[in-house]
BAPA-842205 format. One line per field, with one value per residue (C-alpha): residue number from 1; chain; x, y, z. Coordinates in steps of 0.1 Angstrom, whole numbers, plus 5000, padded with zeros to 4 digits. Layout:
// BAPA-842205
resi: c(NUM / ...)
chain: c(A / ...)
X: c(X / ...)
Y: c(Y / ...)
Z: c(Z / ...)
// end
This chain:
// BAPA-842205
resi: c(1 / 2 / 3 / 4 / 5 / 6 / 7 / 8 / 9 / 10 / 11 / 12 / 13 / 14 / 15 / 16 / 17 / 18 / 19 / 20 / 21 / 22 / 23 / 24 / 25 / 26 / 27 / 28 / 29 / 30 / 31 / 32 / 33 / 34 / 35 / 36 / 37 / 38 / 39 / 40 / 41 / 42 / 43 / 44 / 45 / 46 / 47 / 48 / 49 / 50 / 51 / 52 / 53 / 54 / 55 / 56 / 57 / 58 / 59 / 60 / 61 / 62 / 63 / 64 / 65 / 66 / 67 / 68 / 69 / 70 / 71 / 72 / 73 / 74 / 75 / 76 / 77 / 78 / 79 / 80 / 81 / 82 / 83 / 84 / 85 / 86 / 87 / 88 / 89 / 90 / 91 / 92 / 93 / 94 / 95 / 96 / 97 / 98 / 99 / 100 / 101 / 102 / 103 / 104 / 105 / 106 / 107 / 108 / 109 / 110 / 111 / 112 / 113 / 114 / 115 / 116 / 117 / 118 / 119 / 120 / 121 / 122 / 123 / 124 / 125 / 126 / 127 / 128 / 129 / 130 / 131 / 132 / 133 / 134 / 135 / 136 / 137 / 138 / 139 / 140 / 141 / 142 / 143 / 144 / 145 / 146 / 147 / 148 / 149 / 150 / 151 / 152 / 153 / 154 / 155 / 156 / 157 / 158 / 159 / 160 / 161 / 162 / 163 / 164 / 165 / 166 / 167 / 168 / 169 / 170 / 171 / 172 / 173 / 174 / 175 / 176 / 177 / 178 / 179 / 180 / 181 / 182 / 183 / 184 / 185 / 186 / 187 / 188 / 189 / 190 / 191 / 192 / 193 / 194 / 195 / 196 / 197 / 198 / 199 / 200 / 201 / 202 / 203 / 204 / 205 / 206 / 207 / 208 / 209 / 210 / 211 / 212 / 213 / 214 / 215 / 216 / 217 / 218 / 219 / 220 / 221 / 222 / 223 / 224 / 225 / 226 / 227 / 228 / 229 / 230 / 231 / 232 / 233 / 234 / 235 / 236 / 237 / 238 / 239 / 240 / 241 / 242 / 243 / 244 / 245 / 246 / 247 / 248 / 249 / 250 / 251 / 252 / 253 / 254 / 255 / 256 / 257 / 258 / 259 / 260 / 261 / 262 / 263 / 264 / 265 / 266 / 267 / 268 / 269 / 270 / 271 / 272 / 273 / 274 / 275 / 276 / 277 / 278 / 279 / 280 / 281 / 282 / 283 / 284 / 285 / 286 / 287 / 288 / 289 / 290 / 291 / 292 / 293 / 294 / 295 / 296 / 297 / 298 / 299 / 300 / 301 / 302 / 303 / 304 / 305 / 306 / 307 / 308 / 309 / 310 / 311 / 312 / 313 / 314 / 315 / 316 / 317 / 318 / 319 / 320 / 321 / 322 / 323 / 324 / 325 / 326 / 327 / 328 / 329 / 330 / 331 / 332 / 333 / 334 / 335 / 336 / 337 / 338 / 339 / 340 / 341 / 342 / 343 / 344 / 345 / 346 / 347 / 348 / 349 / 350 / 351 / 352 / 353 / 354 / 355 / 356 / 357 / 358 / 359 / 360 / 361 / 362 / 363 / 364 / 365 / 366 / 367 / 368 / 369 / 370 / 371 / 372 / 373 / 374 / 375 / 376 / 377 / 378 / 379 / 380 / 381 / 382 / 383 / 384 / 385 / 386 / 387 / 388 / 389 / 390 / 391 / 392 / 393 / 394 / 395 / 396 / 397 / 398 / 399 / 400 / 401 / 402 / 403 / 404 / 405 / 406 / 407 / 408 / 409 / 410 / 411 / 412 / 413 / 414 / 415 / 416 / 417 / 418 / 419 / 420 / 421 / 422 / 423 / 424 / 425 / 426 / 427 / 428 / 429 / 430 / 431 / 432 / 433 / 434 / 435 / 436 / 437 / 438 / 439 / 440 / 441 / 442 / 443 / 444 / 445 / 446 / 447 / 448 / 449 / 450 / 451 / 452 / 453 / 454 / 455 / 456 / 457 / 458 / 459 / 460 / 461 / 462 / 463 / 464 / 465 / 466 / 467 / 468 / 469 / 470 / 471 / 472 / 473 / 474 / 475 / 476 / 477 / 478 / 479 / 480 / 481 / 482 / 483 / 484 / 485 / 486 / 487 / 488 / 489 / 490 / 491 / 492 / 493 / 494 / 495 / 496 / 497 / 498 / 499 / 500 / 501 / 502 / 503 / 504 / 505 / 506 / 507 / 508 / 509 / 510 / 511 / 512 / 513 / 514 / 515 / 516 / 517 / 518 / 519 / 520 / 521 / 522 / 523 / 524 / 525 / 526 / 527 / 528 / 529 / 530 / 531 / 532 / 533 / 534 / 535 / 536 / 537 / 538 / 539 / 540)
chain: c(A / A / A / A / A / A / A / A / A / A / A / A / A / A / A / A / A / A / A / A / A / A / A / A / A / A / A / A / A / A / A / A / A / A / A / A / A / A / A / A / A / A / A / A / A / A / A / A / A / A / A / A / A / A / A / A / A / A / A / A / A / A / A / A / A / A / A / A / A / A / A / A / A / A / A / A / A / A / A / A / A / A / A / A / A / A / A / A / A / A / A / A / A / A / A / A / A / A / A / A / A / A / A / A / A / A / A / A / A / A / A / A / A / A / A / A / A / A / A / A / A / A / A / A / A / A / A / A / A / A / A / A / A / A / A / A / A / A / A / A / A / A / A / A / A / A / A / A / A / A / A / A / A / A / A / A / A / A / A / A / A / A / A / A / A / A / A / A / A / A / A / A / A / A / A / A / A / A / A / A / A / A / A / A / A / A / A / A / A / A / A / A / A / A / A / A / A / A / A / A / A / A / A / A / A / A / A / A / A / A / A / A / A / A / A / A / A / A / A / A / A / A / A / A / A / A / A / A / A / A / A / A / A / A / A / A / A / A / A / A / A / A / A / A / A / A / A / A / A / A / A / A / A / A / A / A / A / A / A / A / A / A / A / A / A / A / A / A / A / A / A / A / A / A / A / A / A / A / A / A / A / A / A / A / A / A / A / A / A / A / A / A / A / A / A / A / A / A / A / A / A / A / A / A / A / A / A / A / A / A / A / A / A / A / A / A / A / A / A / A / A / A / A / A / A / A / A / A / A / A / A / A / A / A / A / A / A / A / A / A / A / A / A / A / A / A / A / A / A / A / A / A / A / A / A / A / A / A / A / A / A / A / A / A / A / A / A / A / A / A / A / A / A / A / A / A / A / A / A / A / A / A / A / A / A / A / A / A / A / A / A / A / A / A / A / A / A / A / A / A / A / A / A / A / A / A / A / A / A / A / A / A / A / A / A / A / A / A / A / A / A / A / A / A / A / A / A / A / A / A / A / A / A / A / A / A / A / A / A / A / A / A / A / A / A / A / A / A / A / A / A / A / A / A / A / A / A / A / A / A / A / A / A / A / A / A / A / A / A / A / A / A / A / A / A / A / A / A / A / A / A / A / A / A / A / A / A / A / A / A / A / A / A / A / A / A / A / A / A / A / A / A / A / A / A / A / A / A / A / A / A / A / A / A / A / A / A / A / A / A / A / A / A / A / A / A / A / A / A / A / A / A / A / A / A / A / A / A / A / A)
X: c(9692 / 9714 / 9704 / 9727 / 9709 / 9675 / 9685 / 9696 / 9664 / 9645 / 9663 / 9656 / 9619 / 9617 / 9635 / 9611 / 9581 / 9595 / 9600 / 9565 / 9549 / 9571 / 9559 / 9524 / 9535 / 9572 / 9574 / 9557 / 9574 / 9563 / 9583 / 9572 / 9591 / 9624 / 9614 / 9618 / 9618 / 9643 / 9629 / 9641 / 9649 / 9614 / 9605 / 9573 / 9566 / 9554 / 9538 / 9535 / 9506 / 9529 / 9541 / 9575 / 9580 / 9610 / 9624 / 9623 / 9586 / 9572 / 9541 / 9530 / 9537 / 9515 / 9487 / 9487 / 9488 / 9460 / 9439 / 9446 / 9437 / 9405 / 9395 / 9400 / 9384 / 9354 / 9350 / 9354 / 9328 / 9303 / 9309 / 9305 / 9273 / 9259 / 9268 / 9294 / 9331 / 9362 / 9394 / 9413 / 9424 / 9418 / 9391 / 9360 / 9322 / 9311 / 9290 / 9260 / 9255 / 9221 / 9207 / 9180 / 9149 / 9144 / 9109 / 9106 / 9099 / 9104 / 9131 / 9153 / 9180 / 9213 / 9236 / 9272 / 9290 / 9328 / 9353 / 9390 / 9404 / 9440 / 9455 / 9462 / 9439 / 9434 / 9422 / 9408 / 9384 / 9363 / 9336 / 9320 / 9295 / 9302 / 9272 / 9261 / 9235 / 9226 / 9198 / 9214 / 9244 / 9230 / 9194 / 9190 / 9183 / 9213 / 9194 / 9223 / 9257 / 9277 / 9272 / 9305 / 9306 / 9335 / 9347 / 9374 / 9391 / 9385 / 9398 / 9420 / 9421 / 9445 / 9420 / 9389 / 9391 / 9354 / 9350 / 9313 / 9319 / 9347 / 9325 / 9313 / 9281 / 9278 / 9242 / 9226 / 9190 / 9185 / 9154 / 9149 / 9144 / 9109 / 9125 / 9146 / 9146 / 9136 / 9165 / 9199 / 9221 / 9258 / 9269 / 9306 / 9319 / 9354 / 9371 / 9401 / 9421 / 9455 / 9474 / 9495 / 9526 / 9506 / 9504 / 9471 / 9455 / 9422 / 9400 / 9366 / 9338 / 9311 / 9275 / 9242 / 9207 / 9174 / 9152 / 9115 / 9105 / 9076 / 9071 / 9074 / 9111 / 9121 / 9147 / 9185 / 9192 / 9174 / 9142 / 9113 / 9075 / 9073 / 9094 / 9073 / 9041 / 9011 / 9003 / 8972 / 8946 / 8921 / 8890 / 8857 / 8832 / 8801 / 8786 / 8753 / 8741 / 8717 / 8693 / 8693 / 8686 / 8712 / 8698 / 8720 / 8725 / 8717 / 8739 / 8742 / 8761 / 8784 / 8788 / 8817 / 8825 / 8863 / 8874 / 8909 / 8907 / 8939 / 8931 / 8965 / 8978 / 8963 / 8967 / 8973 / 8981 / 8957 / 8950 / 8922 / 8917 / 8883 / 8881 / 8850 / 8851 / 8862 / 8832 / 8832 / 8840 / 8874 / 8901 / 8888 / 8853 / 8862 / 8854 / 8849 / 8815 / 8813 / 8828 / 8831 / 8810 / 8837 / 8864 / 8885 / 8883 / 8906 / 8900 / 8924 / 8919 / 8942 / 8940 / 8918 / 8923 / 8928 / 8895 / 8879 / 8860 / 8858 / 8828 / 8834 / 8810 / 8815 / 8790 / 8793 / 8775 / 8766 / 8771 / 8738 / 8746 / 8757 / 8741 / 8719 / 8743 / 8766 / 8798 / 8828 / 8843 / 8880 / 8894 / 8932 / 8945 / 8979 / 8985 / 9011 / 9011 / 9021 / 9058 / 9056 / 9058 / 9040 / 9013 / 8991 / 8957 / 8930 / 8892 / 8862 / 8824 / 8798 / 8772 / 8742 / 8731 / 8695 / 8682 / 8646 / 8627 / 8611 / 8591 / 8568 / 8543 / 8531 / 8494 / 8474 / 8460 / 8425 / 8410 / 8381 / 8372 / 8336 / 8325 / 8294 / 8291 / 8311 / 8333 / 8370 / 8392 / 8430 / 8449 / 8485 / 8511 / 8548 / 8566 / 8599 / 8623 / 8637 / 8654 / 8690 / 8679 / 8663 / 8626 / 8619 / 8588 / 8568 / 8532 / 8499 / 8464 / 8431 / 8399 / 8365 / 8327 / 8321 / 8351 / 8365 / 8398 / 8429 / 8467 / 8498 / 8533 / 8562 / 8592 / 8624 / 8632 / 8668 / 8676 / 8668 / 8649 / 8614 / 8587 / 8556 / 8521 / 8495 / 8463 / 8428 / 8398 / 8365 / 8332 / 8313 / 8284 / 8271 / 8290 / 8270 / 8295 / 8319 / 8336 / 8368 / 8390 / 8418 / 8452 / 8476 / 8513 / 8534 / 8571 / 8597 / 8632 / 8663 / 8651 / 8617 / 8597 / 8567 / 8555 / 8520 / 8510 / 8475 / 8466 / 8431 / 8417 / 8382 / 8363 / 8326 / 8306 / 8270 / 8243 / 8231 / 8195 / 8205 / 8210 / 8182 / 8177 / 8160 / 8135 / 8122 / 8127 / 8131 / 8161 / 8163 / 8149 / 8175 / 8203 / 8190 / 8190 / 8227 / 8233 / 8265 / 8257 / 8282 / 8267 / 8232 / 8242 / 8256 / 8224 / 8202 / 8222 / 8221 / 8183 / 8177 / 8197 / 8177 / 8144 / 8156 / 8166 / 8132 / 8114 / 8134 / 8129 / 8092 / 8090 / 8110 / 8089 / 8057 / 8071 / 8081 / 8047 / 8030 / 8052 / 8046 / 8009 / 8009 / 8029 / 8004 / 7976 / 7994 / 7999 / 7963 / 7953 / 7976 / 7963 / 7927 / 7936 / 7952 / 7922 / 7898 / 7920 / 7921 / 7883 / 7878 / 7901 / 7882 / 7849 / 7861)
Y: c(3100 / 3087 / 3084 / 3113 / 3137 / 3125 / 3128 / 3164 / 3172 / 3157 / 3177 / 3209 / 3202 / 3194 / 3226 / 3247 / 3229 / 3236 / 3273 / 3276 / 3260 / 3279 / 3312 / 3303 / 3288 / 3291 / 3268 / 3238 / 3216 / 3185 / 3154 / 3140 / 3167 / 3153 / 3117 / 3101 / 3065 / 3055 / 3025 / 3018 / 3055 / 3068 / 3087 / 3089 / 3113 / 3097 / 3109 / 3145 / 3148 / 3142 / 3175 / 3182 / 3211 / 3229 / 3213 / 3247 / 3251 / 3223 / 3242 / 3249 / 3213 / 3201 / 3225 / 3217 / 3179 / 3182 / 3202 / 3178 / 3148 / 3163 / 3174 / 3140 / 3122 / 3143 / 3137 / 3100 / 3099 / 3119 / 3098 / 3066 / 3077 / 3087 / 3053 / 3068 / 3061 / 3069 / 3050 / 3083 / 3098 / 3133 / 3133 / 3123 / 3126 / 3156 / 3153 / 3167 / 3134 / 3118 / 3085 / 3091 / 3069 / 3056 / 3043 / 3020 / 3038 / 3073 / 3100 / 3107 / 3133 / 3119 / 3146 / 3136 / 3163 / 3160 / 3177 / 3181 / 3174 / 3183 / 3217 / 3224 / 3226 / 3199 / 3207 / 3191 / 3170 / 3146 / 3124 / 3095 / 3070 / 3033 / 3020 / 2985 / 2970 / 2945 / 2956 / 2937 / 2960 / 2994 / 3004 / 3032 / 3033 / 3041 / 3067 / 3091 / 3086 / 3098 / 3107 / 3125 / 3156 / 3181 / 3202 / 3228 / 3230 / 3214 / 3239 / 3228 / 3240 / 3268 / 3283 / 3277 / 3266 / 3257 / 3222 / 3227 / 3258 / 3241 / 3211 / 3208 / 3190 / 3167 / 3163 / 3135 / 3129 / 3091 / 3072 / 3041 / 3009 / 2993 / 2959 / 2973 / 2952 / 2967 / 2973 / 2991 / 2994 / 3004 / 3032 / 3037 / 3070 / 3072 / 3105 / 3116 / 3148 / 3165 / 3168 / 3198 / 3185 / 3182 / 3144 / 3127 / 3106 / 3088 / 3073 / 3057 / 3071 / 3046 / 3055 / 3037 / 3045 / 3029 / 3014 / 3006 / 2981 / 2958 / 2929 / 2903 / 2913 / 2905 / 2923 / 2930 / 2907 / 2878 / 2879 / 2869 / 2872 / 2839 / 2853 / 2884 / 2888 / 2877 / 2898 / 2920 / 2912 / 2939 / 2927 / 2941 / 2928 / 2940 / 2967 / 2983 / 3006 / 3035 / 3029 / 2992 / 2987 / 3003 / 3015 / 3021 / 3058 / 3067 / 3078 / 3056 / 3056 / 3027 / 3020 / 2998 / 2982 / 2976 / 2952 / 2947 / 2909 / 2910 / 2906 / 2920 / 2945 / 2978 / 2991 / 3027 / 3050 / 3031 / 3040 / 3024 / 3027 / 3017 / 3008 / 2996 / 2968 / 2981 / 2977 / 2979 / 2957 / 2971 / 2995 / 3025 / 3022 / 3007 / 3026 / 3020 / 3008 / 3030 / 3065 / 3085 / 3117 / 3136 / 3126 / 3109 / 3071 / 3069 / 3067 / 3075 / 3059 / 3071 / 3039 / 3009 / 2993 / 2955 / 2938 / 2972 / 2984 / 3015 / 3028 / 3043 / 3059 / 3072 / 3082 / 3067 / 3069 / 3038 / 3042 / 3044 / 3018 / 2990 / 2956 / 2942 / 2921 / 2923 / 2943 / 2940 / 2969 / 2962 / 2976 / 2978 / 2985 / 2997 / 3000 / 2997 / 2980 / 2998 / 2991 / 3008 / 2975 / 2979 / 2956 / 2953 / 2938 / 2935 / 2928 / 2932 / 2936 / 2927 / 2953 / 2943 / 2969 / 2969 / 2982 / 2995 / 2972 / 2989 / 2977 / 2990 / 2973 / 2977 / 2984 / 2952 / 2938 / 2923 / 2902 / 2904 / 2932 / 2919 / 2884 / 2864 / 2843 / 2811 / 2827 / 2835 / 2866 / 2866 / 2893 / 2899 / 2925 / 2927 / 2935 / 2954 / 2952 / 2988 / 2984 / 2973 / 2940 / 2908 / 2901 / 2866 / 2845 / 2870 / 2861 / 2877 / 2869 / 2882 / 2885 / 2901 / 2896 / 2887 / 2863 / 2832 / 2836 / 2832 / 2829 / 2834 / 2825 / 2845 / 2835 / 2855 / 2887 / 2900 / 2937 / 2953 / 2922 / 2916 / 2891 / 2884 / 2877 / 2857 / 2848 / 2836 / 2851 / 2832 / 2851 / 2838 / 2863 / 2894 / 2926 / 2946 / 2975 / 2994 / 2962 / 2966 / 2935 / 2936 / 2922 / 2917 / 2916 / 2898 / 2893 / 2885 / 2899 / 2879 / 2875 / 2861 / 2892 / 2896 / 2928 / 2932 / 2957 / 2961 / 2970 / 2975 / 2965 / 2966 / 2935 / 2933 / 2901 / 2898 / 2872 / 2850 / 2861 / 2897 / 2888 / 2897 / 2873 / 2882 / 2853 / 2862 / 2827 / 2820 / 2798 / 2804 / 2770 / 2753 / 2773 / 2766 / 2729 / 2730 / 2735 / 2752 / 2789 / 2790 / 2758 / 2773 / 2804 / 2783 / 2762 / 2793 / 2808 / 2776 / 2774 / 2809 / 2803 / 2772 / 2790 / 2819 / 2795 / 2777 / 2810 / 2822 / 2788 / 2790 / 2825 / 2817 / 2786 / 2806 / 2833 / 2806 / 2790 / 2823 / 2832 / 2799 / 2802 / 2837 / 2825 / 2797 / 2822 / 2844 / 2814 / 2804 / 2840 / 2840 / 2806 / 2819 / 2849 / 2828 / 2805 / 2834 / 2849 / 2817 / 2813 / 2848 / 2841 / 2809 / 2827 / 2852)
Z: c(8974 / 9002 / 9038 / 9049 / 9027 / 9038 / 9074 / 9069 / 9052 / 9081 / 9106 / 9086 / 9084 / 9120 / 9130 / 9109 / 9125 / 9160 / 9152 / 9139 / 9169 / 9194 / 9179 / 9191 / 9225 / 9231 / 9261 / 9243 / 9218 / 9199 / 9207 / 9173 / 9155 / 9166 / 9165 / 9131 / 9118 / 9092 / 9073 / 9038 / 9032 / 9044 / 9076 / 9095 / 9124 / 9156 / 9189 / 9179 / 9204 / 9233 / 9249 / 9266 / 9288 / 9302 / 9333 / 9350 / 9345 / 9366 / 9376 / 9341 / 9332 / 9360 / 9351 / 9315 / 9321 / 9345 / 9321 / 9292 / 9313 / 9326 / 9291 / 9276 / 9305 / 9303 / 9266 / 9269 / 9296 / 9276 / 9244 / 9263 / 9279 / 9245 / 9229 / 9206 / 9205 / 9184 / 9175 / 9179 / 9213 / 9200 / 9172 / 9191 / 9190 / 9210 / 9241 / 9222 / 9204 / 9209 / 9196 / 9169 / 9165 / 9129 / 9119 / 9089 / 9056 / 9070 / 9068 / 9098 / 9106 / 9118 / 9134 / 9142 / 9163 / 9161 / 9184 / 9183 / 9218 / 9207 / 9214 / 9178 / 9148 / 9122 / 9087 / 9055 / 9076 / 9056 / 9072 / 9053 / 9067 / 9060 / 9040 / 9030 / 9007 / 9034 / 9057 / 9086 / 9084 / 9073 / 9081 / 9055 / 9018 / 8996 / 8975 / 8967 / 8951 / 8981 / 9017 / 9023 / 9045 / 9045 / 9074 / 9066 / 9100 / 9134 / 9160 / 9188 / 9224 / 9216 / 9191 / 9212 / 9248 / 9250 / 9236 / 9228 / 9207 / 9187 / 9179 / 9143 / 9132 / 9102 / 9092 / 9070 / 9060 / 9057 / 9047 / 9068 / 9049 / 9050 / 9058 / 9088 / 9120 / 9153 / 9177 / 9175 / 9145 / 9147 / 9124 / 9115 / 9102 / 9086 / 9094 / 9074 / 9083 / 9080 / 9113 / 9124 / 9106 / 9073 / 9076 / 9066 / 9093 / 9098 / 9125 / 9129 / 9150 / 9159 / 9170 / 9173 / 9161 / 9173 / 9146 / 9147 / 9120 / 9111 / 9135 / 9107 / 9101 / 9137 / 9158 / 9156 / 9185 / 9167 / 9188 / 9166 / 9170 / 9188 / 9216 / 9219 / 9237 / 9216 / 9185 / 9190 / 9163 / 9152 / 9134 / 9120 / 9145 / 9126 / 9104 / 9095 / 9068 / 9069 / 9053 / 9057 / 9019 / 8997 / 8964 / 8934 / 8929 / 8965 / 8995 / 9025 / 9058 / 9067 / 9104 / 9114 / 9148 / 9152 / 9180 / 9195 / 9203 / 9225 / 9262 / 9273 / 9247 / 9236 / 9200 / 9190 / 9161 / 9139 / 9103 / 9083 / 9045 / 9030 / 8993 / 8973 / 8947 / 8913 / 8889 / 8851 / 8822 / 8812 / 8825 / 8806 / 8822 / 8856 / 8888 / 8925 / 8933 / 8964 / 8966 / 8999 / 8997 / 9016 / 8991 / 9018 / 9025 / 9056 / 9094 / 9122 / 9156 / 9184 / 9205 / 9214 / 9248 / 9252 / 9245 / 9235 / 9204 / 9183 / 9164 / 9129 / 9104 / 9069 / 9041 / 9006 / 8973 / 8954 / 8917 / 8898 / 8872 / 8895 / 8890 / 8917 / 8938 / 8968 / 8966 / 8988 / 9008 / 9016 / 9049 / 9053 / 9088 / 9101 / 9138 / 9166 / 9200 / 9232 / 9225 / 9190 / 9172 / 9139 / 9125 / 9095 / 9090 / 9064 / 9066 / 9043 / 9045 / 9018 / 9010 / 8989 / 8963 / 8950 / 8918 / 8913 / 8890 / 8860 / 8830 / 8803 / 8780 / 8745 / 8736 / 8739 / 8706 / 8712 / 8685 / 8684 / 8707 / 8711 / 8715 / 8725 / 8756 / 8750 / 8723 / 8728 / 8721 / 8717 / 8737 / 8728 / 8741 / 8750 / 8784 / 8782 / 8811 / 8813 / 8847 / 8857 / 8872 / 8859 / 8863 / 8876 / 8871 / 8851 / 8846 / 8836 / 8849 / 8835 / 8855 / 8851 / 8856 / 8819 / 8813 / 8827 / 8846 / 8824 / 8830 / 8808 / 8821 / 8805 / 8827 / 8833 / 8814 / 8815 / 8819 / 8785 / 8773 / 8761 / 8771 / 8750 / 8764 / 8744 / 8764 / 8752 / 8770 / 8770 / 8774 / 8804 / 8808 / 8790 / 8798 / 8823 / 8827 / 8805 / 8794 / 8816 / 8820 / 8846 / 8837 / 8866 / 8857 / 8884 / 8888 / 8915 / 8924 / 8933 / 8969 / 8957 / 8967 / 8944 / 8927 / 8912 / 8886 / 8871 / 8835 / 8821 / 8787 / 8772 / 8759 / 8753 / 8758 / 8745 / 8749 / 8720 / 8725 / 8717 / 8680 / 8654 / 8626 / 8593 / 8593 / 8628 / 8641 / 8677 / 8685 / 8721 / 8730 / 8708 / 8723 / 8758 / 8749 / 8747 / 8710 / 8702 / 8693 / 8665 / 8649 / 8654 / 8635 / 8607 / 8605 / 8606 / 8577 / 8557 / 8563 / 8553 / 8521 / 8513 / 8518 / 8497 / 8469 / 8471 / 8469 / 8440 / 8422 / 8428 / 8415 / 8384 / 8378 / 8381 / 8357 / 8332 / 8333 / 8329 / 8300 / 8283 / 8288 / 8273 / 8244 / 8238 / 8239 / 8213 / 8190 / 8193 / 8184 / 8154 / 8142 / 8145 / 8125 / 8098 / 8095 / 8092 / 8065 / 8046 / 8048 / 8035 / 8005 / 7996 / 7997 / 7972)
// end
């Protein structure tokens, strides 16, 4: 297509545009309609925002110019005061813009009001914030695929004289990054639109947001913690429990004293989370050693003045199967100073948990159950540790009027373990009562506190003189002379046996002698009979 044809087409398009605009306001024309640029066969409209007026209508020209100047100046002033600006002379942030405050890790609404300061409408308006993966350039998380906002038409002054009513709001919900710095971030918004002559144009609107981040990430102007006033430190000054001794399975109240160690800076908006040590041998059976009875383990403190303290109390339950030992309670703190700078802290307290010691015993085996003075009896039984804590230095002592004192040392018995007792009791005097012997079982806990438990058994002790011997002999003098009673009994038995054997021997000997004598008498009688018979036969 040659340049002549292009030029004619350009004139035709310009004439149509002029006719359309004059139908709305006949006295106004667009200078840009007739101004074209011929560059390598292409044309571009210029300065269509400039207005030309009829030379005969000077009053209208002055009024319109004054109105336009005042409108634009007012917009520029409001945008500048609000910290927002535009690269366009006509598409600008409205006066209703305000600077939002964005706190780390939290959502925030960002509302961008846009107004068309031109007399004519613009359409197909698309607004897109300029994002970046760098925290130093963009303070918000990029958690969606696109942030583009579309506005169908931005009305001009001819459609709506009131600039506030013709402003359109673009709204975004941003989540502030946890690593954001404290200070001000500049946000840029690209605005693309179609102008009154159907040409696509664009501009950039810039605004600012105020961010509040953690102190450790510094500020946007490069000021670090060392350049700030001193960091306020919050510590756990002390704690007590009610009751003072925490028993496994029981409830107890934990009283904490929190202190702000700073002498100049107060702290506020404080949150404290308390967590007990996780107990258990594996993940499937692990649990917190201390559980809050209310179900919540957090405190909120509105403020603590510089150098001040706060008192906190919470009731917990100690699990019934905890071992007897100290358990740690962790305390995590989040708070702010009076300039809304955020801080974090952590502390811990150690709470000893006690288990009630318990044990049981088997039935004592006493062999023999009756002895004489000076004799011994063997007493045996077992001690079973049925509690959750170890028994230390277990021992058994025996005492009574009829026996000599005796001691058996067992040692330590683990939870669920067994200790065996074997003690010899020696008779010291005859039993004058029901034969009760006291056994005292003693053990210590981890702190060395001793516990004593008594157990009674029966053992009878008799005197040697109480025995009745068959030969009626009196052996008291011999026993009193220091002879061992056992040996004495043996000798008595042996003597009795010898005597018995002698008696039996004598009786047998007498019987044998008598029998022999009788036999001799019978033989003599038989001999006499034979002699008499023989004599009779001879006489015949």
